[in-house]
C-alpha positions as CSV (number, residue, x, y, z in Angstrom):
1,M,-20.9,-12.9,4.5
2,S,-20.4,-9.2,3.6
3,D,-20.7,-7.3,0.4
4,P,-17.4,-5.6,-0.7
5,M,-19.3,-2.7,-2.4
6,H,-21.3,-2.1,0.8
7,V,-18.1,-2.1,2.8
8,M,-16.6,0.5,0.4
9,E,-19.7,2.7,0.7
10,E,-19.7,2.5,4.5
11,V,-16.0,3.4,4.7
12,S,-16.4,6.3,2.3
13,Q,-19.3,7.6,4.3
14,R,-17.4,7.3,7.6
15,L,-14.4,9.0,6.1
16,G,-16.7,11.8,4.8
17,R,-18.1,12.4,8.3
18,F,-14.6,12.4,9.8
19,V,-13.3,14.9,7.2
20,A,-16.4,17.1,7.8
21,D,-15.5,17.2,11.5
22,Q,-11.9,18.1,10.7
23,R,-13.1,20.9,8.4
24,D,-15.1,22.3,11.3
25,V,-11.9,22.2,13.4
26,A,-10.0,23.9,10.7
27,A,-12.6,26.7,10.2
28,S,-10.7,29.0,12.6
29,T,-7.3,28.5,11.1
30,G,-7.6,30.7,8.1
31,P,-7.6,30.1,4.3
32,I,-3.9,29.2,4.0
33,A,-3.9,26.6,6.7
34,R,-7.1,25.1,5.3
35,Q,-5.2,24.2,2.2
36,L,-3.6,21.4,4.2
37,F,-6.9,20.1,5.4
38,D,-8.3,20.3,1.8
39,A,-5.3,18.4,0.5
40,A,-5.7,15.7,3.2
41,A,-9.4,15.3,2.2
42,M,-8.4,14.9,-1.4
43,T,-6.0,12.0,-0.6
44,L,-9.0,10.1,0.8
45,T,-11.0,10.0,-2.4
46,G,-10.8,7.0,-4.7
47,G,-8.9,3.8,-4.3
48,K,-10.0,0.2,-3.9
49,R,-10.2,0.3,-0.1
50,L,-8.6,-3.1,0.0
51,R,-7.1,-2.6,3.5
52,A,-10.5,-1.6,4.8
53,Q,-12.1,-4.6,3.2
54,F,-9.5,-7.0,4.7
55,C,-10.0,-5.4,8.1
56,H,-13.7,-5.7,7.9
57,T,-13.5,-9.3,6.7
58,G,-11.1,-10.2,9.6
59,W,-13.8,-8.7,11.9
60,V,-16.6,-10.8,10.4
61,A,-14.4,-14.0,10.2
62,A,-13.9,-13.8,14.0
63,G,-17.6,-13.3,14.7
64,G,-18.2,-9.6,14.4
65,E,-21.5,-8.3,13.1
66,P,-21.2,-7.1,9.5
67,Y,-20.9,-3.3,9.0
68,A,-20.8,-2.6,12.8
69,E,-19.8,1.0,13.5
70,E,-16.6,0.2,15.4
71,A,-15.4,-2.1,12.6
72,I,-16.1,0.4,9.9
73,A,-14.4,3.2,11.9
74,V,-11.2,1.1,12.5
75,A,-11.2,0.0,8.8
76,S,-11.5,3.7,7.8
77,S,-8.6,4.6,10.0
78,L,-6.4,2.2,8.0
79,E,-7.5,3.9,4.8
80,I,-6.3,7.2,6.3
81,F,-3.0,5.7,7.2
82,Q,-2.7,4.3,3.7
83,A,-3.3,7.8,2.3
84,A,-0.4,9.0,4.5
85,A,1.9,6.3,3.2
86,L,1.0,7.1,-0.4
87,V,1.8,10.8,0.1
88,H,5.2,10.0,1.5
89,D,5.8,7.2,-0.9
90,D,5.2,9.5,-3.9
91,L,7.5,12.1,-2.4
92,I,10.3,9.5,-1.9
93,D,9.9,8.1,-5.4
94,H,9.5,11.6,-7.1
95,S,6.3,10.4,-8.6
96,D,4.3,13.0,-10.5
97,T,0.9,11.2,-10.5
98,R,-1.3,9.2,-8.2
99,R,-4.6,7.7,-9.4
100,G,-4.5,9.8,-12.6
101,R,-4.1,13.1,-10.6
102,P,-1.0,15.1,-9.6
103,A,0.7,13.5,-6.6
104,A,0.2,15.5,-3.4
105,H,3.5,17.2,-3.5
106,R,3.0,18.2,-7.1
107,A,-0.5,19.5,-6.4
108,L,0.9,21.7,-3.6
109,E,3.7,22.8,-5.8
110,I,1.1,23.9,-8.4
111,A,-1.0,25.7,-5.8
112,H,2.1,27.7,-4.7
113,R,2.9,28.6,-8.3
114,D,-0.7,29.6,-9.1
115,A,-1.0,31.7,-6.0
116,G,2.0,33.8,-7.1
117,W,3.9,33.2,-3.8
118,S,7.6,33.9,-3.5
119,G,10.3,31.2,-3.3
120,S,10.6,27.7,-4.7
121,S,7.3,26.1,-5.6
122,E,9.0,22.7,-5.7
123,D,10.4,23.2,-2.2
124,F,7.0,24.2,-0.9
125,G,5.4,21.1,-2.4
126,V,8.0,18.8,-0.7
127,S,7.6,20.5,2.7
128,G,3.9,20.6,2.4
129,A,3.7,16.9,1.5
130,I,5.8,15.9,4.5
131,L,3.4,17.8,6.8
132,L,0.4,16.4,4.9
133,G,1.5,12.9,5.5
134,D,2.1,13.7,9.2
135,L,-1.4,15.1,9.5
136,L,-2.9,12.0,7.9
137,V,-1.0,9.8,10.4
138,A,-2.4,11.9,13.2
139,W,-5.9,11.6,11.7
140,S,-5.6,7.8,11.5
141,D,-4.6,7.7,15.1
142,D,-7.5,10.0,16.1
143,L,-10.1,7.8,14.3
144,L,-8.7,4.6,15.6
145,E,-8.8,5.9,19.2
146,E,-12.3,7.2,18.8
147,A,-13.4,3.7,17.5
148,V,-11.8,1.6,20.3
149,A,-12.4,4.0,23.2
150,G,-13.6,1.8,26.1
151,H,-13.6,-1.3,23.9
152,L,-12.8,-4.6,25.5
153,H,-10.2,-5.5,22.9
154,A,-8.7,-2.1,22.5
155,P,-5.2,-3.0,23.9
156,L,-4.6,-5.8,21.3
157,V,-6.0,-3.6,18.5
158,R,-3.6,-0.8,19.4
159,A,-0.7,-3.2,19.6
160,E,-1.4,-4.7,16.2
161,Y,-1.9,-1.2,14.7
162,G,1.5,-0.2,16.2
163,R,3.1,-3.2,14.7
164,M,1.7,-2.4,11.3
165,R,3.1,1.2,11.5
166,R,6.5,0.0,12.6
167,D,6.8,-2.7,9.9
168,V,5.8,-0.5,7.0
169,T,8.1,2.3,8.1
170,L,11.0,-0.1,8.4
171,G,10.1,-1.7,5.1
172,Q,10.0,1.7,3.4
173,F,13.4,2.5,4.7
174,L,14.9,-0.8,3.6
175,D,13.3,-0.2,0.1
176,V,15.0,3.2,-0.1
177,A,18.3,1.9,1.2
178,Q,18.3,-1.1,-1.2
179,E,18.4,1.3,-4.2
180,S,21.9,2.2,-3.0
181,A,23.0,-0.7,-0.9
182,W,22.6,-3.4,-3.5
183,V,26.1,-2.8,-4.9
184,T,27.7,-3.9,-1.7
185,Q,25.7,-7.1,-1.4
186,P,26.3,-10.6,-2.9
187,E,24.1,-11.0,-6.0
188,A,22.8,-14.3,-4.6
189,E,21.1,-12.3,-1.8
190,H,19.3,-9.7,-4.0
191,A,16.1,-11.8,-4.5
192,D,15.8,-12.6,-0.8
193,R,16.3,-9.0,0.1
194,A,13.6,-8.0,-2.3
195,L,11.2,-10.5,-0.7
196,E,12.0,-9.3,2.8
197,I,11.2,-5.7,1.8
198,A,8.0,-6.9,0.1
199,S,7.0,-8.6,3.3
200,L,7.6,-5.7,5.6
201,K,6.7,-2.8,3.3
202,S,3.5,-4.3,1.8
203,A,2.5,-7.8,2.7
204,R,2.0,-7.2,6.4
205,Y,0.7,-3.7,6.0
206,S,-1.6,-4.3,3.1
207,V,-3.2,-7.6,4.0
208,E,-1.9,-9.4,7.1
209,Q,-2.2,-6.6,9.7
210,P,-5.6,-5.3,8.5
211,L,-7.0,-8.8,8.8
212,I,-5.5,-9.2,12.3
213,I,-6.6,-5.8,13.4
214,G,-10.2,-6.5,12.4
215,A,-10.1,-10.0,14.0
216,A,-8.5,-8.6,17.2
217,L,-11.3,-6.1,17.5
218,A,-13.9,-9.0,17.3
219,G,-12.1,-10.9,20.0
220,A,-10.6,-13.6,17.7
221,T,-9.1,-16.7,19.3
222,E,-5.4,-17.4,19.0
223,D,-6.1,-20.1,16.4
224,Q,-8.2,-17.7,14.3
225,R,-5.5,-15.1,14.5
226,S,-2.8,-17.6,13.6
227,S,-4.7,-18.8,10.5
228,L,-5.5,-15.3,9.4
229,R,-1.9,-14.2,9.9
230,E,-0.6,-17.1,7.7
231,F,-3.3,-16.6,5.1
232,G,-2.6,-12.8,5.1
233,H,1.1,-13.2,4.7
234,H,0.8,-15.4,1.6
235,I,-1.8,-13.1,0.0
236,G,0.2,-10.0,1.0
237,I,3.4,-11.3,-0.7
238,A,1.3,-12.1,-3.8
239,F,-0.2,-8.6,-3.6
240,Q,3.1,-6.9,-3.5
241,L,4.6,-9.0,-6.3
242,R,1.6,-8.1,-8.4
243,D,2.3,-4.5,-7.6
244,D,5.9,-5.0,-8.8
245,V,4.6,-6.5,-12.1
246,L,2.2,-3.6,-12.6
247,G,4.9,-1.1,-11.8
248,V,6.8,-2.3,-14.9
249,F,4.1,-3.8,-17.2
250,G,0.9,-2.0,-16.1
251,D,-1.4,-0.1,-18.4
252,T,-1.2,3.6,-17.7
253,A,-4.9,4.0,-18.3
254,E,-5.6,1.6,-15.5
255,T,-2.8,2.2,-13.0
256,G,-2.9,6.0,-13.3
257,K,0.9,6.1,-13.4
258,P,3.3,6.1,-16.4
259,A,4.2,2.7,-17.9
260,G,7.5,1.4,-16.5
261,D,7.5,3.8,-13.6
262,D,9.4,1.4,-11.3
263,I,12.2,1.2,-13.9
264,R,12.7,4.9,-14.0
265,E,12.5,5.1,-10.2
266,G,15.2,2.4,-9.9
267,K,13.2,0.0,-7.6
268,R,15.2,-3.1,-6.8
269,T,12.3,-5.5,-6.9
270,I,12.5,-9.3,-7.3
271,L,11.8,-8.8,-11.0
272,V,15.1,-6.9,-11.2
273,A,17.0,-9.5,-9.1
274,Y,15.8,-12.3,-11.3
275,T,16.5,-10.5,-14.5
276,R,20.1,-9.7,-13.5
277,E,20.7,-13.3,-12.7
278,R,20.3,-14.3,-16.4
279,L,22.2,-11.4,-18.1
280,S,25.7,-11.4,-19.4
281,P,28.2,-9.2,-17.6
282,D,28.0,-6.5,-20.4
283,A,24.2,-6.7,-20.5
284,K,24.0,-6.5,-16.8
285,D,26.1,-3.3,-16.8
286,R,23.8,-1.7,-19.3
287,F,20.8,-2.8,-17.4
288,D,22.1,-1.3,-14.1
289,E,23.0,1.9,-15.9
290,A,19.5,2.3,-17.3
291,L,17.6,1.4,-14.1
292,G,16.8,4.6,-12.2
293,D,17.3,6.9,-15.2
294,R,14.3,9.2,-15.1
295,D,15.0,10.3,-18.7
296,L,14.6,6.8,-20.2
297,S,12.6,6.9,-23.5
298,T,9.6,4.8,-24.1
299,D,11.7,2.5,-26.4
300,E,14.4,2.1,-23.7
301,V,11.7,1.2,-21.1
302,H,10.3,-1.3,-23.6
303,H,13.7,-2.9,-24.0
304,I,14.1,-3.5,-20.3
305,Q,10.6,-4.9,-20.2
306,Q,11.6,-7.4,-22.9
307,E,14.7,-8.3,-21.0
308,M,12.6,-9.1,-18.0
309,Q,10.4,-11.3,-20.1
310,T,13.0,-13.1,-22.1
311,S,15.2,-13.8,-19.0
312,G,12.3,-15.6,-17.5
313,A,12.0,-13.2,-14.6
314,L,8.4,-12.3,-15.2
315,D,7.4,-16.0,-15.4
316,R,9.3,-16.7,-12.2
317,V,7.5,-13.9,-10.4
318,E,4.1,-15.0,-11.7
319,S,4.9,-18.5,-10.4
320,I,5.6,-17.2,-6.9
321,I,2.4,-15.3,-7.0
322,E,0.4,-18.4,-7.8
323,E,2.3,-20.5,-5.3
324,N,1.4,-18.0,-2.5
325,A,-2.2,-17.9,-3.7
326,T,-2.4,-21.7,-3.5
327,A,-0.8,-21.8,-0.1
328,A,-3.2,-19.2,1.2
329,L,-6.2,-21.1,0.0
330,G,-4.8,-24.2,1.6
331,V,-4.7,-22.4,5.0
332,L,-8.2,-21.1,4.4
333,A,-9.6,-24.5,3.9
334,T,-9.0,-25.6,7.5
335,A,-9.1,-22.2,9.2
336,P,-11.5,-22.0,12.2
337,L,-13.5,-19.1,10.9
338,Q,-17.1,-18.0,10.9
339,E,-19.5,-19.4,8.2
340,G,-19.1,-17.5,4.9
341,A,-15.8,-15.9,5.9
342,R,-13.7,-18.3,3.7
343,E,-15.7,-17.3,0.6
344,D,-15.3,-13.6,1.5
345,L,-11.5,-14.0,2.0
346,A,-11.1,-16.1,-1.2
347,R,-12.9,-13.3,-3.2
348,L,-10.7,-10.6,-1.7
349,A,-7.6,-12.6,-2.3
350,E,-8.6,-13.0,-6.0
351,A,-9.2,-9.2,-6.3
352,A,-5.8,-8.4,-4.6
353,I,-3.7,-10.8,-6.7
354,H,-5.2,-10.5,-10.1
355,R,-6.0,-6.8,-10.2
356,R,-4.9,-4.6,-13.1
357,A,-4.3,-1.4,-11.1
């Protein structure tokens, strides 16, 4: 068994050492270039470290020694990749905040303005955030390669890491495309499309692949990987659907983002698909017109929230979350894992599914 808080501490310390090394590399680049390194370091502070925890638990479940250096380093590389994804995600979604702070592109925009530089501060923030995300992806690769250099199971770890990167990139593109493509698709397909995006964009990337990467590093058997993949898929779907619920109904004080942010961003989640199924044609037109309107008032957001509740969409999504949680625990009951791993995975699943932020 492993302690989640200890995993978080080990990962934070490993990230701290990695960032310190990068700052040494950046020392000769001059103060302007160092802004990018400092911005990258800032993205690695805070967060729940769930991906790192799932990676470490996959490692232990397959027989790895808790808190081993290679496992912590690989888990930390996933947190760097997560930071890259968040930087680009906030840019795509035009989000102003992340974890209660200005999103990376907004922080860079503010820095440009405060420095009194010429040109568009907004354009600088956008360009800087694209490059910041790219730098973080490179950092993630660097730390992963450092961790698995000469390791017996390095080829499989690299393959699973590559699969994670491809899936999340494809899922992100499908998510962006769906905000426009939905008008050309049969309404009966909208919920299935939303679930497909949830699987690619988040389920595999947030839970399933971190578990498998950790297990692969430990030399997991095919049966162990199969069980962890199935368990991770169910928990990953539940995780993303919880994220969808929080994106509409979450408490700003806990999520660090404005209430109803997904409504103003026009995200075509399964909540939206289920709500539209129960609306009259006129109500559906008004709903579609409001979704994606960044100038919606608090009252207008509240009205859409009520429609999602009274249509039964929220209850349907909560049911799917619980169904996936139950299915995951069923897989876990017979999975050929190391002693104590089932309890660790069950606790992580609970934290992922019933979180408030």
